[in-house]
Kinemage of the C-alpha trace (Angstrom):
@kinemage 1
@onewidth
@group {chain A} dominant
@subgroup {mainchain}
@vectorlist {calphas} color= white
{ca met a 1} P 238.029 154.975 86.325
{ca ala a 2} L 235.464 157.163 87.968
{ca ile a 3} L 236.373 160.694 88.433
{ca val a 4} L 234.552 161.999 91.540
{ca arg a 5} L 235.673 165.113 93.481
{ca pro a 6} L 234.516 167.220 96.442
{ca phe a 7} L 232.415 170.217 96.029
{ca pro a 8} L 231.795 173.450 98.060
{ca ala a 9} L 228.365 172.718 99.310
{ca leu a 10} L 225.325 175.113 99.766
{ca arg a 11} L 223.641 173.729 102.519
{ca pro a 12} L 221.236 174.678 105.436
{ca glu a 13} L 221.779 175.548 109.004
{ca ala a 14} L 221.549 172.432 111.191
{ca ala a 15} L 218.589 174.103 112.858
{ca arg a 16} L 216.754 174.560 109.734
{ca val a 17} L 217.609 171.411 107.833
{ca ala a 18} L 214.759 169.446 108.424
{ca ala a 19} L 212.419 172.296 107.201
{ca val a 20} L 214.404 172.606 104.023
{ca ala a 21} L 215.005 168.829 103.264
{ca ala a 22} L 212.124 167.433 100.940
{ca val a 23} L 211.158 164.537 98.801
{ca pro a 24} L 212.484 164.397 95.079
{ca tyr a 25} L 210.820 166.418 92.887
{ca asp a 26} L 209.589 163.565 90.492
{ca val a 27} L 207.988 161.175 93.544
{ca val a 28} L 204.771 163.410 94.161
{ca asn a 29} L 202.410 165.479 91.746
{ca thr a 30} L 201.611 168.914 92.262
{ca ala a 31} L 198.743 168.431 94.943
{ca glu a 32} L 201.167 166.084 96.903
{ca ala a 33} L 204.028 168.674 96.743
{ca arg a 34} L 201.599 171.498 97.632
{ca ala a 35} L 200.356 169.583 100.548
{ca leu a 36} L 203.998 168.616 101.815
{ca ala a 37} L 205.186 172.320 101.508
{ca ala a 38} L 202.014 173.868 103.094
{ca gly a 39} L 203.035 176.020 106.253
{ca asn a 40} L 206.671 175.587 105.205
{ca pro a 41} L 208.328 178.499 103.368
{ca tyr a 42} L 211.595 176.732 103.778
{ca ser a 43} L 210.685 173.494 102.018
{ca leu a 44} L 213.283 172.866 99.070
{ca leu a 45} L 209.934 171.922 97.036
{ca his a 46} L 209.237 175.689 96.533
{ca val a 47} L 212.761 175.479 94.323
{ca thr a 48} L 212.321 172.139 92.893
{ca arg a 49} L 208.568 172.218 92.162
{ca pro a 50} L 207.841 175.859 91.509
{ca asp a 51} L 204.310 174.999 90.093
{ca ile a 52} L 203.034 174.663 93.749
{ca asp a 53} L 203.208 178.436 94.358
{ca leu a 54} L 201.492 179.130 90.751
{ca pro a 55} L 198.129 178.630 89.175
{ca asp a 56} L 197.288 175.551 87.821
{ca asp a 57} L 197.055 176.862 84.041
{ca ile a 58} L 200.657 177.865 84.132
{ca pro a 59} L 202.128 175.198 81.783
{ca leu a 60} L 205.616 173.724 82.872
{ca glu a 61} L 207.551 175.177 79.999
{ca ala a 62} L 206.391 178.596 80.786
{ca asp a 63} L 209.296 181.049 81.818
{ca leu a 64} L 207.178 182.024 84.733
{ca gln a 65} L 207.818 178.471 86.184
{ca arg a 66} L 212.001 179.048 86.100
{ca gln a 67} L 211.519 182.582 87.139
{ca thr a 68} L 209.488 181.452 90.500
{ca ala a 69} L 212.060 178.737 91.213
{ca arg a 70} L 215.115 181.208 90.914
{ca ala a 71} L 213.328 183.902 93.158
{ca asn a 72} L 212.228 181.161 95.681
{ca leu a 73} L 216.119 179.876 95.671
{ca ala a 74} L 217.212 183.329 96.444
{ca arg a 75} L 214.557 183.731 99.012
{ca leu a 76} L 215.599 180.435 100.605
{ca ile a 77} L 219.407 181.459 100.453
{ca arg a 78} L 218.573 184.718 102.250
{ca glu a 79} L 215.866 183.842 104.590
{ca ala a 80} L 216.666 180.183 105.748
{ca pro a 81} L 219.624 181.238 105.487
{ca leu a 82} L 221.815 178.709 103.486
{ca ile a 83} L 225.330 178.490 104.271
{ca ala a 84} L 227.952 178.415 101.333
{ca asp a 85} L 230.938 176.407 102.237
{ca ala a 86} L 234.234 177.974 101.307
{ca glu a 87} L 236.017 174.594 101.252
{ca ala a 88} L 235.139 171.636 98.887
{ca ser a 89} L 234.272 168.572 100.592
{ca phe a 90} L 232.938 165.207 100.496
{ca phe a 91} L 230.176 164.182 102.755
{ca val a 92} L 228.821 160.630 104.071
{ca tyr a 93} L 224.980 160.484 103.917
{ca arg a 94} L 223.231 157.529 105.942
{ca leu a 95} L 219.606 156.798 105.836
{ca val a 96} L 218.011 154.540 108.146
{ca met a 97} L 214.456 153.020 107.406
{ca asp a 98} L 212.984 150.368 109.738
{ca gly a 99} L 216.172 149.771 111.391
{ca arg a 100} L 218.032 149.215 107.982
{ca ala a 101} L 220.891 151.526 107.370
{ca gln a 102} L 222.083 152.531 103.981
{ca thr a 103} L 225.169 154.712 103.706
{ca gly a 104} L 226.947 156.578 100.751
{ca ile a 105} L 229.185 159.380 99.740
{ca val a 106} L 228.019 162.596 98.515
{ca gly a 107} L 230.262 164.192 95.856
{ca ala a 108} L 230.586 165.620 92.412
{ca cys a 109} L 230.713 163.326 89.495
{ca ala a 110} L 231.896 164.186 85.944
{ca val a 111} L 229.754 165.072 83.034
{ca asp a 112} L 232.160 163.588 80.984
{ca asp a 113} L 231.919 159.911 82.709
{ca tyr a 114} L 228.098 160.254 81.983
{ca asp a 115} L 228.884 160.988 78.419
{ca arg a 116} L 231.310 158.340 78.031
{ca asn a 117} L 229.237 155.661 79.561
{ca ile a 118} L 231.382 155.307 82.810
{ca ile a 119} L 228.304 156.188 84.186
{ca arg a 120} L 225.898 153.669 83.079
{ca lys a 121} L 222.190 154.036 82.383
{ca his a 122} L 219.423 151.504 82.265
{ca glu a 123} L 216.281 153.742 81.388
{ca lys a 124} L 215.203 155.517 78.529
{ca thr a 125} L 214.664 159.402 79.321
{ca arg a 126} L 211.272 161.422 78.301
{ca pro a 127} L 212.138 164.600 76.162
{ca asp a 128} L 209.595 166.331 78.022
{ca lys a 129} L 211.258 165.656 81.414
{ca glu a 130} L 214.885 166.349 80.118
{ca asp a 131} L 213.745 169.827 78.688
{ca asp a 132} L 212.007 170.622 81.999
{ca arg a 133} L 215.168 169.923 84.267
{ca thr a 134} L 217.430 171.303 81.860
{ca arg a 135} L 215.881 174.720 81.873
{ca his a 136} L 215.526 174.409 85.676
{ca leu a 137} L 219.219 173.784 86.129
{ca leu a 138} L 220.142 176.741 83.595
{ca ala a 139} L 217.907 179.015 85.488
{ca leu a 140} L 219.240 178.098 88.897
{ca arg a 141} L 222.753 177.484 88.319
{ca val a 142} L 222.913 174.909 91.119
{ca his a 143} L 222.427 171.216 91.451
{ca val a 144} L 219.690 171.124 94.097
{ca glu a 145} L 218.903 167.390 94.008
{ca pro a 146} L 221.443 164.697 94.094
{ca val a 147} L 221.475 161.802 91.462
{ca phe a 148} L 221.440 158.328 93.185
{ca leu a 149} L 224.391 156.164 92.022
{ca ala a 150} L 225.536 152.783 92.783
{ca tyr a 151} L 228.911 150.888 92.694
{ca arg a 152} L 230.286 147.590 93.133
{ca asp a 153} L 231.255 147.166 96.586
{ca ala a 154} L 234.705 148.787 97.512
{ca pro a 155} L 236.357 147.904 100.863
{ca pro a 156} L 238.702 151.329 100.612
{ca leu a 157} L 235.665 153.410 100.374
{ca asp a 158} L 234.015 151.596 103.222
{ca ala a 159} L 236.862 152.184 105.529
{ca leu a 160} L 236.705 156.009 104.539
{ca met a 161} L 233.038 156.211 105.462
{ca ala a 162} L 233.325 154.309 108.845
{ca glu a 163} L 236.203 156.761 109.675
{ca ala a 164} L 233.967 159.905 108.860
{ca cys a 165} L 231.036 158.343 110.871
{ca ala a 166} L 233.186 158.263 113.884
{ca ala a 167} L 232.971 162.116 114.300
{ca pro a 168} L 230.068 164.124 115.216
{ca pro a 169} L 227.471 164.555 112.757
{ca leu a 170} L 226.876 167.834 110.654
{ca tyr a 171} L 222.938 166.924 110.230
{ca asp a 172} L 220.785 164.170 112.123
{ca phe a 173} L 217.138 164.043 111.972
{ca asn a 174} L 213.857 162.219 111.203
{ca ala a 175} L 211.937 162.935 108.419
{ca pro a 176} L 208.096 162.757 108.701
{ca asp a 177} L 207.921 159.616 106.998
{ca gly a 178} L 210.175 158.259 109.980
{ca ile a 179} L 213.245 157.872 107.917
{ca arg a 180} L 216.518 158.995 109.843
{ca his a 181} L 218.827 161.136 107.728
{ca thr a 182} L 222.419 161.866 109.176
{ca val a 183} L 225.358 163.548 107.171
{ca trp a 184} L 228.913 163.892 108.383
{ca arg a 185} L 231.630 165.851 106.436
{ca met a 186} L 234.663 163.559 105.448
{ca pro a 187} L 238.003 164.814 106.866
{ca glu a 188} L 239.834 164.494 103.829
{ca ala a 189} L 239.120 164.718 100.175
{ca ala a 190} L 242.206 163.153 98.226
{ca pro a 191} L 241.860 159.496 99.531
{ca val a 192} L 238.247 159.492 98.703
{ca ser a 193} L 238.989 160.743 95.163
{ca ala a 194} L 241.745 158.418 94.700
{ca ala a 195} L 239.405 155.285 96.108
{ca phe a 196} L 236.786 156.378 93.406
{ca ala a 197} L 239.597 156.192 90.686
{ca asp a 198} L 239.820 152.431 91.286
{ca val a 199} L 236.087 151.975 90.707
{ca pro a 200} L 235.777 151.240 86.990
{ca thr a 201} L 231.873 151.758 86.482
{ca leu a 202} L 229.198 153.749 88.564
{ca tyr a 203} L 225.327 153.054 87.852
{ca ile a 204} L 222.338 155.234 87.861
{ca ala a 205} L 219.976 153.959 90.304
{ca asp a 206} L 217.430 156.840 90.267
{ca gly a 207} L 218.061 160.075 88.416
{ca his a 208} L 218.378 159.532 84.689
{ca his a 209} L 216.600 162.608 83.762
{ca arg a 210} L 218.679 164.703 86.168
{ca ser a 211} L 221.929 163.201 84.950
{ca ala a 212} L 220.729 163.773 81.251
{ca ser a 213} L 219.923 167.442 82.117
{ca ala a 214} L 223.415 168.103 83.627
{ca ser a 215} L 225.033 167.029 80.167
{ca arg a 216} L 222.787 168.885 78.132
{ca ala a 217} L 223.090 172.189 80.459
{ca arg a 218} L 226.959 171.667 80.420
{ca ala a 219} L 226.790 171.372 76.582
{ca thr a 220} L 224.604 174.712 76.513
{ca leu a 221} L 227.429 176.579 78.764
{ca arg a 222} L 230.332 175.350 76.927
{ca ala a 223} L 228.692 176.421 73.706
{ca gln a 224} L 228.568 179.907 75.165
{ca glu a 225} L 232.172 180.095 76.094
{ca asn a 226} L 234.981 180.526 73.351
{ca ala a 227} L 237.447 178.322 75.263
{ca pro a 228} L 235.429 176.447 77.786
{ca ala a 229} L 237.267 175.419 80.805
{ca gly a 230} L 237.721 171.852 81.422
{ca asp a 231} L 237.546 172.140 85.230
{ca ala a 232} L 234.731 174.754 85.174
{ca pro a 233} L 232.236 173.596 87.773
{ca tyr a 234} L 229.335 172.846 85.329
{ca asn a 235} L 231.503 169.993 84.191
{ca phe a 236} L 230.380 168.014 87.305
{ca phe a 237} L 226.988 167.323 88.975
{ca leu a 238} L 225.875 166.168 92.515
{ca ala a 239} L 225.454 162.517 93.222
{ca val a 240} L 225.049 160.310 96.305
{ca leu a 241} L 227.215 156.982 95.430
{ca phe a 242} L 226.173 153.884 97.300
{ca pro a 243} L 227.911 150.521 97.680
{ca ala a 244} L 225.701 147.885 95.899
{ca gly a 245} L 225.635 145.905 99.310
{ca gln a 246} L 223.837 148.689 101.075
{ca leu a 247} L 221.018 148.958 98.686
{ca arg a 248} L 217.625 147.406 98.560
{ca ile a 249} L 215.269 147.243 95.401
{ca leu a 250} L 211.353 147.030 96.078
{ca pro a 251} L 209.079 145.885 93.163
{ca tyr a 252} L 207.120 148.275 90.828
{ca asn a 253} L 203.901 146.777 90.549
{ca arg a 254} L 201.310 147.341 87.599
{ca val a 255} L 197.585 148.092 87.436
{ca val a 256} L 195.367 148.388 84.439
{ca ser a 257} L 192.257 150.560 84.067
{ca asp a 258} L 190.133 147.716 82.168
{ca leu a 259} L 190.212 143.990 81.303
{ca asn a 260} L 190.262 144.743 77.440
{ca gly a 261} L 186.763 143.569 76.992
{ca his a 262} L 187.293 140.410 78.937
{ca ala a 263} L 185.103 139.300 82.053
{ca pro a 264} L 187.230 138.538 85.037
{ca glu a 265} L 186.498 134.834 85.129
{ca thr a 266} L 187.523 134.459 81.318
{ca leu a 267} L 190.712 136.545 82.033
{ca leu a 268} L 191.890 134.583 85.145
{ca ala a 269} L 191.056 131.324 83.115
{ca ala a 270} L 193.398 132.594 80.172
{ca leu a 271} L 196.142 133.471 82.905
{ca arg a 272} L 195.644 129.789 84.118
{ca glu a 273} L 196.225 128.590 80.825
{ca arg a 274} L 199.288 130.545 80.180
{ca phe a 275} L 200.963 130.043 83.489
{ca glu a 276} L 201.651 127.643 86.230
{ca thr a 277} L 199.162 128.318 89.151
{ca ile a 278} L 200.792 128.367 92.767
{ca pro a 279} L 199.492 128.807 96.267
{ca thr a 280} L 198.117 132.391 96.657
{ca thr a 281} L 200.276 135.056 98.271
{ca pro a 282} L 199.843 138.827 97.458
{ca ala a 283} L 203.614 139.569 97.344
{ca pro a 284} L 205.565 136.855 95.408
{ca ala a 285} L 208.299 135.086 97.587
{ca thr a 286} L 210.736 134.365 94.810
{ca glu a 287} L 211.730 135.506 91.190
{ca gly a 288} L 209.774 134.173 88.481
{ca asp a 289} L 206.460 134.306 90.560
{ca phe a 290} L 203.691 136.925 90.375
{ca ser a 291} L 200.336 137.612 91.710
{ca val a 292} L 197.185 139.209 90.411
{ca tyr a 293} L 194.374 140.863 92.095
{ca cys a 294} L 190.919 140.739 90.257
{ca ala a 295} L 187.552 141.054 91.343
{ca gly a 296} L 188.115 140.915 95.076
{ca gly a 297} L 190.745 138.285 95.262
{ca trp a 298} L 194.264 137.361 94.894
{ca his a 299} L 195.730 134.663 92.368
{ca ser a 300} L 199.201 133.716 92.244
{ca phe a 301} L 201.247 132.209 89.159
{ca arg a 302} L 204.755 131.203 87.749
{ca phe a 303} L 206.144 132.397 84.545
{ca arg a 304} L 207.083 129.141 82.232
{ca pro a 305} L 210.730 128.748 82.123
{ca ala a 306} L 212.486 131.140 79.635
{ca asp a 307} L 213.291 129.591 76.212
{ca asn a 308} L 216.408 131.910 75.568
{ca asp a 309} L 219.220 133.445 77.058
{ca asp a 310} L 218.329 136.999 76.597
{ca leu a 311} L 218.701 138.754 79.963
{ca leu a 312} L 216.117 141.729 79.204
{ca ala a 313} L 213.468 138.947 77.992
{ca arg a 314} L 213.994 136.959 81.229
{ca leu a 315} L 213.254 139.953 83.663
{ca asp a 316} L 209.983 139.295 85.261
{ca val a 317} L 208.875 142.912 84.255
{ca ser a 318} L 209.542 141.847 80.428
{ca arg a 319} L 207.710 138.381 80.871
{ca leu a 320} L 204.790 140.184 82.505
{ca gln a 321} L 204.676 142.626 79.576
{ca thr a 322} L 205.171 140.103 76.628
{ca gln a 323} L 203.107 137.086 78.148
{ca ala a 324} L 200.057 138.821 79.706
{ca leu a 325} L 199.779 142.690 79.377
{ca thr a 326} L 200.146 142.704 75.482
{ca pro a 327} L 198.449 139.636 74.615
{ca leu a 328} L 195.821 139.557 77.094
{ca leu a 329} L 195.001 142.999 77.766
{ca gly a 330} L 196.421 144.880 74.737
{ca ile a 331} L 198.886 147.147 76.351
{ca ala a 332} L 201.428 147.336 73.440
{ca asp a 333} L 203.423 150.093 74.667
{ca pro a 334} L 203.887 150.294 78.402
{ca arg a 335} L 205.398 153.861 78.000
{ca thr a 336} L 202.478 155.718 76.479
{ca asp a 337} L 199.551 153.358 77.182
{ca lys a 338} L 197.112 155.480 79.395
{ca arg a 339} L 195.479 152.365 80.519
{ca leu a 340} L 198.562 151.010 82.396
{ca asp a 341} L 199.769 152.569 85.729
{ca phe a 342} L 202.556 151.812 87.936
{ca val a 343} L 202.735 151.542 91.756
{ca gly a 344} L 205.914 151.812 93.763
{ca gly a 345} L 206.470 148.609 96.065
{ca ile a 346} L 206.763 150.905 99.012
{ca arg a 347} L 203.058 151.349 98.794
{ca gly a 348} L 202.364 147.475 99.395
{ca thr a 349} L 199.747 145.309 98.183
{ca asp a 350} L 197.090 147.004 100.132
{ca glu a 351} L 197.437 149.910 97.507
{ca leu a 352} L 196.932 147.358 94.793
{ca glu a 353} L 193.605 146.211 96.317
{ca arg a 354} L 192.543 149.878 97.094
{ca arg a 355} L 192.879 150.753 93.511
{ca val a 356} L 190.916 147.867 92.163
{ca asn a 357} L 188.206 147.879 94.862
{ca ser a 358} L 187.821 151.481 94.244
{ca gly a 359} L 187.286 151.142 90.506
{ca gln a 360} L 190.384 153.245 89.642
{ca ala a 361} L 191.800 149.908 88.227
{ca ala a 362} L 190.350 146.682 86.955
{ca ile a 363} L 193.134 144.430 87.793
{ca ala a 364} L 196.599 144.691 89.518
{ca phe a 365} L 199.835 142.741 89.411
{ca ser a 366} L 202.093 142.349 91.924
{ca leu a 367} L 205.788 141.360 90.979
{ca tyr a 368} L 208.954 140.358 92.649
{ca pro a 369} L 211.776 142.795 92.613
{ca thr a 370} L 214.234 143.061 89.934
{ca ser a 371} L 217.810 142.206 91.446
{ca leu a 372} L 220.669 144.991 91.572
{ca asp a 373} L 222.886 142.116 89.748
{ca ala a 374} L 220.200 142.436 86.695
{ca leu a 375} L 220.354 146.021 86.751
{ca phe a 376} L 224.107 146.047 86.412
{ca ala a 377} L 224.195 143.328 83.962
{ca val a 378} L 221.519 145.393 81.612
{ca ser a 379} L 223.478 148.628 82.042
{ca asp a 380} L 226.776 146.855 81.216
{ca gln a 381} L 225.276 145.619 77.971
{ca gly a 382} L 224.260 148.801 76.918
{ca ala a 383} L 220.701 147.819 77.050
{ca val a 384} L 217.407 149.552 78.268
{ca met a 385} L 215.182 147.974 80.925
{ca pro a 386} L 211.374 148.193 80.632
{ca pro a 387} L 209.857 151.206 82.119
{ca lys a 388} L 209.464 151.048 85.895
{ca ser a 389} L 211.534 148.080 86.513
{ca thr a 390} L 213.016 149.009 89.894
{ca trp a 391} L 211.908 151.315 92.865
{ca phe a 392} L 214.986 152.019 95.436
{ca glu a 393} L 213.942 152.631 98.930
{ca pro a 394} L 214.520 154.707 101.065
{ca lys a 395} L 214.511 157.756 98.726
{ca leu a 396} L 217.154 160.591 99.341
{ca arg a 397} L 216.048 163.954 100.775
{ca ser a 398} L 216.861 166.788 98.482
{ca gly a 399} L 218.288 170.005 100.348
{ca leu a 400} L 220.710 168.484 102.527
{ca leu a 401} L 223.641 169.347 100.262
{ca met a 402} L 223.338 171.351 97.104
{ca tyr a 403} L 226.214 172.006 94.466
{ca pro a 404} L 226.251 175.650 92.919
{ca phe a 405} L 228.088 176.019 89.558
{ca asp a 406} L 227.614 179.748 89.575
{ca ala a 407} L 229.145 182.358 91.911
{ca arg a 408} L 225.705 183.648 92.786
{ca pro a 409} L 222.966 181.186 92.275
{ca gly a 410} L 219.427 182.408 92.859
{ca gly a 411} L 220.806 185.962 92.303
{ca asp a 412} L 221.528 186.648 96.045
{ca glu a 413} L 224.185 186.861 98.424
{ca arg a 414} L 224.641 184.111 101.069
{ca pro a 415} L 226.481 183.693 104.165
{ca glu a 416} L 229.887 181.802 103.982
{ca gly a 417} L 230.578 179.028 106.412
């Protein structure tokens, strides 16, 4: 049984929402974030990525990072301004990309559900990233970015979303990347919470570090109280919850900086010995196929049939690792080897060609997307998928709706709505 409740949103005025809305903090580096926020003092990137407003030699763990984020949030609350809703609500959030819609519900999920594995994980988190987001969250006392959750389709929730979408939207705008973002306030909260109570499990699609940080921040705040309140706002975190049928996973491709001492022709010969050769296509058409770009050309292969029933071992990303990257290219640990890099499928195979042709990489691997059923099954087993196994698109925009768990986040007053 999932506990999902409405929340009093901190949010931009409609006229300012497009300026405040920003890509998630972890899909851009410092230079990219600076470029996106250039000339826009209202961009939430000034809050989620305070490093863009600081000299490059200020480390992420420095107190100045959190002080800057807090000051930037206070300024945003004051100058945008941000509205503090007096009433707790659920919201519907729709993204439309290339004519395809993806619609979910924005609510506050229980940290207890994360800790008890009702909200299930499929990735390991990095301690340094957890530390950074936990410090950030404790400094701001507001969840400024939602976690992206999925659940198996539930018709009652579909009906409640459809009812909300029949009314005029709260926000409706196109982001610079062409993706349309529309938000509605749901008219009643109780039916939504009741419908989620019939959903047995939720799954993290994107936001493992944000979820872990919510749990760690809650533990810190509880420890500071003699009798922590079970219903305290910090016991919940912000999420957008999507039915599985709405979601699309793109591949997460790989590039390697060198050929581990091989000449291109000998490496390709080794691949032909290990795998079945199939007609060439840069983007594989089916599970079990992969393509390689090396020395100016594409080559396509098929994995040999799996010889065991281990779900993790049968994933294409696992087979590529164990059958090619480790034995041929010497990539022993994909989480730590600096020779290996990952390229989100939204960038397409042209990006793989560009990296190899420019000399940034020596070889690129194009994969078929991991299925959502596989993600659910791995999560249900309590197992961990290989790093960078899934790329969900479109990405949520941060800053449309925020969830404060302190009376005055950012240390400033804000207008009520």
